[in-house]
N, C-alpha and C positions, 0 to 999 in steps of 0.2 A: 642539519639545516633546519632550524626552527626559529620562529617568532620574529624574524628580521626581514626587512625589505631586501630584495635582491636587486641587482642592476637591471634597469629597464622598467622600473615602476614600484608602486607600493606592493607589499606582500599580499598575495591572493590565495584563495583556497580553491582547490579542484575538487568538484563533486563528481564521483564516478558512479554511473548507473548501468544497468544491463541494457536498457533500451530507452530512448527518449525522443519525443514524448509518447507516453502511454496512457490510454483512457482509464485503465484500471488502477493507475497509480497516482490518483489525485492527492494522496498524502505526501508524496514526494514534491510534486509541484507546489502545493500549499506551503511546505516547509521552505523550499528555495525562495519563493516569493517573500515570506516573512523574514527570512535572514537578509535578503537584499534590502528590505525596508528598514532593517537595522544598521544599514550602512556596510555590511560585509561584502567585499569584492569577490565575486564567485565566477568560476569557469566550470562548464558542464562537459563531461567526457562520457561517451556512451560506447558500449561494446557492440551494439548493433543499431541500425537504423530503424526508424519507426515502421511498424507494420499496419497501424491503425490508419484508416483514411480520414478520420476526424480528429479535431484537437478541441481541448477545452479553452474557453476564453482566458482562463488563468495562465495557460502556456504563453499566450500572446502578451501577457503583462510581464513576463520574466524577461529581464534584460541580459542575463548572462550569456556570453557567446557559447556556442555548442560546437564540439568536435567530435568526430566519429573514428573509433579504431576499426580496422577491418574485422568483420565478424569471422572470416575465415582467412588464414594467412595467404592463401593462393590468390585471394582477390587483390592483394597489393604486395606483390613479391619484392619490389624495390624498396618499399617502405620497410619491409622486414630485413632486407639485407643491410640497408643503411643503419638500421637500428642495431643489427648484430655487430656490424663493424665498429660502431661507436661505443657499444657495451664493452667490447674487448679492451678498451683503454680506461674503463672506469674502476676505481679502487674497490667499489662494492661488489664487483662481480664474483669474486671468490666466496663472499659470504651468501650472495644470492644462490649460487649454484649448489652449495652445500645444503641450503634449505630445499631447493627444488629437487635435489636427488633423493632427499629423505622423503619428500612427498611423493615423488614418483614411485618409489619402491612400494609404497602402500596404496597408491592409486595409479597403476600403470595403464592410463587410458590416453587416447589422442587428445581428449579435452584438456588434460593436464599440460601437455606440450603447447597447445594453442594458447592457454593462459599465459605461459612463459613468453611466448612470441608477442602477445598483445602488450604484455608488461614491458618488454623491451622497447617497442614502438612508443608507448605512453612515456616511459622514462626519457627517451630521446627528445620527444616533441613537446614535453611540458615546457612552458615559458619559464625563464629564470625567476620570474616574479612569484611563482607558485611556491609557497612555503610549506604547505600542509595538504594532504589528500584525505578526503572523506568518502567512504563508499557505502552505498546502500545495498544491503544483503550480504550475509556472511559466507555465502557458498562461492560460486566461480567468481563473481565481481571482486570479492575480498581477496582471492588469490592474486588477481591482477594488481590490486592496490598494494598488497603486501610485498610482491616481487619487485614492483617499481620503486616502493619506498626503500627496500633493502639496497637496491642498486644505486640509488641517488642520495641516500642519507636523509631523506625527508621523514618527517613524522606522519603518522596516519591514524585515522579513527574509523569507527563504523556505526551504522544504524542496523540492527538485526530486526527482522520483522516476523516471518512465520515459516514459509517453506524452508528458508535457509537455516532456521533453528532446528527444525524436526527432521530434515532429510540429510544434513551434514553429519559425518561421523564424529564421534566425541572427541577423538584425538585431534581432528582438524580444528574443531571449534576451540578447543583448549589452546592450541598453539597459535592460532590466529589472535585470540583475545590476549595471550601473553605478550604477543608482539606489537599490538596496537597500543597507542598512548591512552585512548579511552574509548568507551563505546556507549551506546544507548540501545534500549529495546522498548517496544511499545505496549507490552502487557506484562502483568505480574506472571501470568502463565509461562511466557517465554523467558522471563528473568529466572524463574525457578529452574528451567531446563539448562540455561547458561550457567547458573550457579552450581548446578550438579557437575558441570564440565570444568569448573574452576575459575569462573568469572570473578575478577577481583576489582576491575575498574569499569563496571557496567552499571549504568543507572537507568531507572525506569523514567521514560518520558513519553507519555501518550501523545499521539498525534494531535488529538483534540480537533476542534473545528473553529473556523474564523466565522463567527455568527454575523459579523458585519457584511459579509458577502451573500447573505441569504435573506430572503423575504420572511417577514413574520409568519407564524403558523396561520393556515387558512381555516376559516369556520367550515365545518362539514355538515351536511344534512344528515339527520339520523336514520339512515338506511338500516334496515334489519333483514334484508333478503326475503321479505314476504311478498314483495310486488314483483311480478315477472317483468313489468315495464321499467322497473327501476332496480336492477340487480346490485348486490354488493359488489364493490370493486376491490379485487385483491391483487396486490403488486409484489414482485420480487425482482431484485437486481443483482447481477453479479456475472462473473465470467462462467460460461458453461463448462465447468470442470467438476471433477468428482467430489471434491471437498466441500462444495457449496450445497450438496444435498438436494439438488433439484429433481432427481429421481424420486426421492421421498416426498417432495412438494407435490409432484403430479400424482403420486399414489394417494396422498392424503386428500387432495382435491376429489379424487374419485370416490373416496369414502364419505364425503360430506352428505348430510341428509338429502334426499330427493326433493323434499319440500323447500329447500333453501335455494333461492335464485341468486346466482353469482356469475361473475366474469373475472378471469385472471389474466394478467399480463406479465410477461417475463422479458425484462431488458438485459441484454448481454450477448456477447458472441463467444465462441469457443468450439473446441473440438467435439463436444457432445451434442451439438445442435441436432444432427440427424437422429441420433439415438433417442434423444429426448422427444423429438417430434413424433417419432414412431411410437413411443410410449403413450403419448397423448392420443394418437389415433386408436391404439389398441384399447385404451380405456373408454373410448367413445366420447372424448371431451374436445373434439376438433372445433366445435362451434362455440366453445366457452373459453378455450386457452388460446392466447395470442402470443406469439414470439415477435418482439419488436426489434431484435437485433441490437448491436452496440449503438449507443446514443451518447452525444455530448451532454455535459452537465445541464445546460438550460432545459433540454427535453426530459432529462431525469427528474429534475426538480418539479417541472410542470406535471409530470406523471404522479409524483408523490402528493401533489396538491389536489389532484383529482381522485386519489385512491381513498378506500376506507380502512384497509388493513394492509400492513406489511409483513411478509413472511420470509425468513431466511434460516433454513434448517441445516446449518453447517454440521459437518461431521469428519472424522478422519478418513483420508483416502487409503486405499490398499498400499500405496507407495510410502505411506507415512506422512505425506503432506497434510497440513491442516492450516486453518485460518488463525490470525491473530485476533485483533478486535476490528471486525469489517467497518470500514469507513461508512458504508451505506446505512449501518445501523444509526450512527450519529446523524447522518443526513436526514433519515426518516424522523428521528426524534426532533430535529430542527424544524420540521414541517408540521409537528403536532400529529404525526401519523403513528397510531398504535401498532405495536410490534408483537409478533409471535416469533420465537427463535428457539435455539437449542441451548441447553445448559452445558456449554462446551467452549473450550479454548478461553479466549478473552471476553467472550459475549457477557458472562455474568458479572464482569467487572463494571460494565456500564448498565445492564439491565438486571435488576433484582426481581425475581419471580414474584408476581402478584402485587408489586409495587410500581414497576416502571413498564411492565409488559408481562407476557406469559412465556416461560421457558419450559421445554420438554426435553427428555433424554434424547441424545443424538441417535438417529436411526429408528426411532420409535414412531412409526406411521400412525397407528391408532391414536397415540397421545397427541400427535401433531394435528390430526383431523379433529379431535375432540376440543383442542384449544382454539382452532380456527372457528369451529361451530359455536362455541361459548361466546367468543367476542363477536361473531357475526350477528347474533341475535340480541346483543346488548350494547347499544350505542352509548349509553351512559357509562358503562365499564370501559369502553374504548376511549372516551373523552378523559376519564379520570386517570388512566394509565398513561395516555399520551401527554397529558399536562405534567404529571409527575416526572416523565422521562425528559421532557423539555427542561424542567427546572434543574434536574440532575445534570444535564448536558451544559446548560449555561453557568451552573455553579462550579462544576468540577472537571469539565472536559473542554475547556477553551484552549485554543492553539497556543496562546501566550505562555501557558505554563511550561510546556515542553521547549518552546523556541527560546524562552529566557535561559534556560539551562545551556542549550547548545550554543546560543550566541556567545555566552560567557567563555565557554570552552573554545570556541573558534577564536574569540578575541584574544585569548591568552596565546594561541597557536601562532597568530600572525602580529601580535604585539599591538593590537588596537582595542579601543573601548567601543564596542558595538552599540550604537544608539540608532535613532531614527535617521534615515538617510534624507538629507535635503533634496528636494526636487522629485521625490517618488512618493506621492500622496497615497494614503490609505484609500481604498476603494470606498465610495459612498454607498450606504445602504440601498439607496434607490436603484443602484446599478446591479444589485444582487440578483434580481429576477432574470437578468440576462447573462449572469455569470455562473452561478452554482459553485460547486466544489471540485 
């Protein structure tokens, strides 16, 4: 079932995500909004309901209807039983069960069975007009998409990002990629890993940034940390999880020269909040480091415009999890905020050391502290690096590069020529201060 309208309306695309909306996944919301503005009819399906109490303004601009699968099958037994009865009459069931059984033998976990149940519900409840499935993340969400596609005969595709690439077994990546019609991934680092696993129809598509939604970079005073009454303002943004390297950030702050006056803010929520707060107390930095919690994009952008230096020391987690190209680096660059980060994962694809920012080896606390101290005392170097990063962002990392590729693929899948959708105007730059990413 590909490329043609079904009874009940024009052909549509179902976008499957793990949770929606999520504060940490601005790149997904940005992509959905951009595809809608090209006239593609989308539905959103999520494996779980939102856990964030805040939303980005971008989520309110998206018009696609949202449906939720039960996160746990016990939450909706009748939906599961109806889907099972319906599936028993589908010609694709034998093909699905053969694939599922092969997966289960290699991954005999309750999670595997849960994904099958969610897939049966998704397959039964998808509107007839949906001709194609697209899933974000190649780990468990892609299992649901693949199983549902096998049962219904629909085509499916994927966007691979970071954790899914590095924590999914090679056999599973290989078989999912072979089953999909096509896929994209957002860094050369991730593409290399997928290529090792046999990727044949995967393209590089950076998320990029829609600069029309952001204010122009702000002029910054030349703070150098010499004045106690006007300390240097250091900012970091991200989920409080191991791969973001916030433990190294705190340790590096503790290593800064005693003569340097600074204050640091950390925006984000996550499981490591208490552990990181304890680390701050143990280092004697409680008066200088502030945890601001999770924030919507207007607050994040406002904080970036007030800061003097942005720091994000990502590194591999013990579980194998790692970042791709963090969107917050592009957002910092969009605000003319100088960057210190690590030479790791997708970061050097945007930031070239000494040209667009300073990069240090992941996990190297002394090098991180030295880079922060160097830029703290050199406002002119900060301005030069920030200007270069902004030019690189505007020239090579705009959202349209990736969206043009995906819109063309989706258009083929549903038999449409995706253009600008009438009646959905692009957001005016003046509104960007209230929107962010």
